[in-house]
Each structure stands twice: as structure tokens, then as C-alpha cells.
Backbone as CSV, one residue per row, in Angstrom:
resi,resn,N_x,N_y,N_z,CA_x,CA_y,CA_z,C_x,C_y,C_z
1,MET,147.948,104.337,-152.353,147.692,104.443,-150.938,149.029,104.466,-150.182
2,ARG,149.958,103.589,-150.568,151.248,103.531,-149.879,151.982,104.869,-149.987
3,ALA,151.969,105.466,-151.164,152.646,106.754,-151.354,152.002,107.843,-150.500
4,ALA,150.670,107.849,-150.469,149.961,108.858,-149.671,150.279,108.691,-148.196
5,LEU,150.260,107.451,-147.711,150.559,107.221,-146.295,152.009,107.555,-145.980
6,GLY,152.919,107.277,-146.921,154.318,107.644,-146.717,154.495,109.142,-146.606
7,GLU,153.767,109.885,-147.447,153.834,111.346,-147.388,153.265,111.866,-146.067
8,ILE,152.170,111.291,-145.637,151.574,111.688,-144.354,152.539,111.389,-143.210
9,ALA,153.169,110.228,-143.242,154.120,109.859,-142.181,155.288,110.829,-142.134
10,ARG,155.814,111.210,-143.286,156.924,112.182,-143.314,156.469,113.525,-142.753
11,ASP,155.271,113.947,-143.141,154.736,115.216,-142.656,154.548,115.188,-141.141
12,GLU,154.006,114.103,-140.633,153.806,113.979,-139.184,155.139,113.926,-138.440
13,ALA,156.151,113.296,-139.040,157.480,113.268,-138.415,158.040,114.686,-138.306
14,LEU,157.815,115.498,-139.329,158.261,116.888,-139.265,157.508,117.658,-138.183
15,HIS,156.204,117.390,-138.046,155.427,118.036,-136.977,155.969,117.640,-135.606
16,ALA,156.268,116.363,-135.437,156.805,115.893,-134.155,158.155,116.543,-133.869
17,GLU,159.006,116.626,-134.882,160.316,117.262,-134.699,160.157,118.714,-134.279
18,LEU,159.246,119.421,-134.933,158.996,120.811,-134.562,158.503,120.902,-133.122
19,GLY,157.600,120.012,-132.733,157.099,120.020,-131.355,158.215,119.837,-130.337
20,TRP,159.121,118.894,-130.594,160.237,118.669,-129.675,161.176,119.867,-129.645
21,ARG,161.374,120.514,-130.806,162.243,121.698,-130.837,161.621,122.848,-130.051
22,VAL,160.307,123.024,-130.182,159.613,124.071,-129.420,159.702,123.767,-127.928
23,LEU,159.487,122.515,-127.556,159.594,122.132,-126.148,160.998,122.397,-125.617
24,ALA,162.024,122.026,-126.379,163.405,122.262,-125.949,163.663,123.753,-125.752
25,TYR,163.162,124.577,-126.665,163.318,126.028,-126.538,162.627,126.530,-125.270
26,CYS,161.389,126.089,-125.065,160.643,126.531,-123.884,161.349,126.130,-122.599
27,LEU,161.869,124.916,-122.569,162.584,124.458,-121.376,163.859,125.254,-121.153
28,ALA,164.555,125.587,-122.224,165.814,126.336,-122.106,165.573,127.788,-121.719
29,GLU,164.523,128.382,-122.248,164.300,129.816,-122.054,163.302,130.149,-120.953
30,GLY,162.483,129.193,-120.556,161.372,129.494,-119.662,161.694,129.481,-118.182
31,GLY,162.855,128.990,-117.839,163.225,128.974,-116.438,162.577,127.841,-115.659
32,ARG,162.809,127.873,-114.372,162.355,126.805,-113.486,160.846,126.624,-113.516
33,GLU,160.101,127.718,-113.545,158.632,127.621,-113.522,158.118,126.823,-114.729
34,VAL,158.666,127.075,-115.898,158.240,126.346,-117.098,158.667,124.892,-117.006
35,ARG,159.902,124.634,-116.569,160.360,123.247,-116.440,159.482,122.467,-115.475
36,GLU,159.099,123.078,-114.369,158.228,122.400,-113.414,156.838,122.149,-114.002
37,ALA,156.308,123.131,-114.710,154.978,122.971,-115.314,154.992,121.857,-116.359
38,VAL,156.040,121.804,-117.157,156.145,120.743,-118.160,156.296,119.392,-117.475
39,GLY,157.117,119.337,-116.446,157.278,118.092,-115.707,155.966,117.618,-115.107
40,ASP,155.212,118.538,-114.533,153.904,118.185,-113.970,152.960,117.682,-115.051
41,ALA,152.979,118.334,-116.207,152.096,117.919,-117.305,152.473,116.535,-117.823
42,MET,153.750,116.234,-117.840,154.203,114.954,-118.377,153.959,113.801,-117.402
43,THR,153.917,114.076,-116.115,153.772,113.004,-115.138,152.379,112.945,-114.519
44,GLY,151.562,113.949,-114.777,150.231,114.001,-114.185,149.236,113.163,-114.963
45,ALA,148.030,113.181,-114.476,146.944,112.445,-115.120,146.579,113.099,-116.448
46,ALA,146.054,112.323,-117.354,145.586,112.849,-118.637,144.417,113.791,-118.387
47,PRO,144.268,114.799,-119.234,143.138,115.726,-119.058,141.809,114.990,-119.178
48,ALA,140.835,115.472,-118.454,139.489,114.890,-118.501,138.838,115.214,-119.839
49,PRO,137.961,114.359,-120.320,137.226,114.682,-121.555,136.310,115.867,-121.319
50,PRO,135.810,116.489,-122.384,134.907,117.632,-122.219,133.708,117.263,-121.354
51,ALA,133.265,118.212,-120.538,132.147,117.980,-119.632,130.829,117.853,-120.383
52,ASP,130.727,118.503,-121.535,129.497,118.435,-122.324,129.843,118.512,-123.807
53,ASP,128.830,118.514,-124.637,129.047,118.525,-126.078,129.415,119.895,-126.618
54,ALA,129.347,120.941,-125.800,129.632,122.291,-126.295,131.048,122.384,-126.841
55,GLU,132.016,121.841,-126.124,133.403,121.907,-126.590,133.571,121.082,-127.862
56,VAL,132.963,119.919,-127.907,133.047,119.073,-129.099,132.426,119.800,-130.283
57,GLU,131.265,120.422,-130.102,130.618,121.150,-131.196,131.500,122.295,-131.664
58,GLY,132.185,122.971,-130.754,133.102,124.046,-131.133,134.225,123.524,-132.001
59,GLU,134.740,122.346,-131.676,135.782,121.725,-132.486,135.256,121.399,-133.872
60,ARG,134.041,120.883,-133.958,133.459,120.578,-135.269,133.302,121.846,-136.093
61,ALA,132.860,122.928,-135.450,132.682,124.187,-136.162,134.024,124.693,-136.679
62,ARG,135.071,124.593,-135.871,136.398,125.011,-136.325,136.859,124.143,-137.481
63,GLY,136.585,122.852,-137.418,136.968,121.954,-138.500,136.276,122.336,-139.798
64,ARG,134.991,122.644,-139.717,134.256,123.041,-140.924,134.811,124.345,-141.475
65,SER,135.204,125.250,-140.593,135.704,126.530,-141.072,137.051,126.382,-141.775
66,HIS,137.707,125.240,-141.573,138.978,124.982,-142.243,138.819,123.981,-143.372
67,GLY,137.590,123.750,-143.812,137.351,122.927,-144.987,137.157,121.448,-144.719
68,SER,137.037,121.036,-143.486,136.851,119.618,-143.187,135.409,119.385,-142.755
69,GLU,134.544,119.140,-143.716,133.127,118.922,-143.411,132.886,117.618,-142.685
70,SER,133.812,116.677,-142.804,133.575,115.353,-142.227,134.363,115.132,-140.941
71,LEU,134.742,116.190,-140.248,135.508,116.058,-139.021,134.713,115.270,-137.977
72,ARG,135.302,114.235,-137.469,134.665,113.431,-136.430,135.579,113.394,-135.224
73,LEU,135.009,113.618,-134.061,135.781,113.579,-132.817,135.327,112.391,-131.992
74,CYS,136.252,111.783,-131.293,135.927,110.644,-130.439,135.320,111.121,-129.147
């Protein structure tokens, strides 16, 4: 279990690093409009949850199509 969790943690760290690199690129190349949009997203309220189960069901369907039959969403 420890080895599996260590591997997952390393993989997630790489995902986070990639996300920050993509954000840095977007901020550098996107100009003022992108910087303002990112700033607004970072300081604004969290997005509202889905209004109905349709979006959640769509996520479950996508999960199944990628081999995750047990996908559970909060």
C-alpha cells in the first residue's frame, strides 16, 4: 500500500507541476485579458455545484467510457 500511494503521490506531483507550467505559459503569452481572467478565477467564489443530476450522470458516463465502472462523484 505504501509503495502504491508513493507512486500515486509522485504522479500527482508531476500533474501539479504540469498545471503550474501551463498556467505560467498562459499568463506569459495570453496578455492582460488572460491575466485578468485568471486573477478573477483565483479570487472569485468557487463554482456552484451542478444544478441537476444531468451533469453528474454525464461525468459517470465519461468515467465508464474510460474503464472506471465504480466512479463516484460527491
